[in-house]
N, C-alpha and C positions, 0 to 999 in steps of 0.2 A: 545551349538552347533548351528551353523548357519543353516538356512533353505537352501534347495537346490536352490531355486529361488530368494534368497535375492538380488542378483546382478541385476536381471531383475526388481524387485520391486523398488530398489533405482534408477535405470535408468529411469523407467517409471515416477516416482515422479519427478525426475530432469527435464525431458522433459516437464511435465505438469507445473511445477513452472516456468521454463524458458519461456514457452508460455504465461503464465499470466504476467510475467515481460515485455515481448515484447508488449502485449496488452496494458499495462499501459503506456509504452513508446510511443506507437502509439497514445494513447489518449492524452498524454501530447503534442505531436507534432501537432496534429490536432487542439488543442485548444489554441495554443500559442498566437494567436491574439484576443482571447475572453476576453472582459473586465471582471475583477473580478475572472478570473480562476486562481487557484493555482495548482502548480505541485503536482503530487501524486507519491507515491513509494510503492512497495511491501515490507512488513515487513517479515523478515525471521528469523527462529531460527533453531538450530541444532536438529535433531531427537535424542531422548534418550529413550531407552527401560529400565525401571527400573527392576532390577533383585532382587528378594527376595526369601527366602526359600532355598531349597537345591541347586538351581542354582545361588545363590547369591555370589559366590566366585569372587575374583578379576580377576582370569583367565577367568571366564565366562563373566564378564562384559567387559573385554578387547576384547573378541571375538565378541561382539556385538557393538563395536565402528564402526564409519564410516557408519552410516545409512542414511546419506544425510541430507537434510533440509526439513522443513515444512514452508509453507506460512501461517501466522496467521492473515493477514489483509492487507488492502490497506489504507494508511493514506495520508492526504493532508499535504504538507509542506507549512506552512503559517507563515507570519510575523505579529505579533499582531499590531505593530505600523502602518504598511502599511494597514492592514485591517481596523483599526480605521479611518485612514485618508480617505480611499476609501469610507467608509460608510458616513462619515461627508460630503465629497464632493458631493456624489450622492444625499444626502438629501438636500444640499444647491441648487444644480442644479434643483432638482424636485420642490422645493419651488418656485423658480423664474420662472420655466416653467408654474406652475399653475397661478401665479400672472400675467404673460404675457398673458396667454389665457383668463383670466377673464377681464383684461383691454382691450384686443383686441375685445371682444364681444360688448362693449359699443360704 
């Protein structure tokens, strides 16, 4: 049997997860021109309440479906090739910056 306030709980959780997704989107947009920044996303999975024991019938499980989603993390979306090239390029630039500064001191 469903709880009396299950609809409110699902709605509250949905609003909280939507707010987190908007925060991540805002973060992505504000760092769009930052060197080395990679886009992030909120990872979601559906809520599941395992039913065992005397309430474990198929009908009881069916009545507990539709519990909304849970956010289980924020991950970066990265391309390994681009990351490798970026690190190689920044190391190359840093090496020649040091050489230039050493040579300009003499």
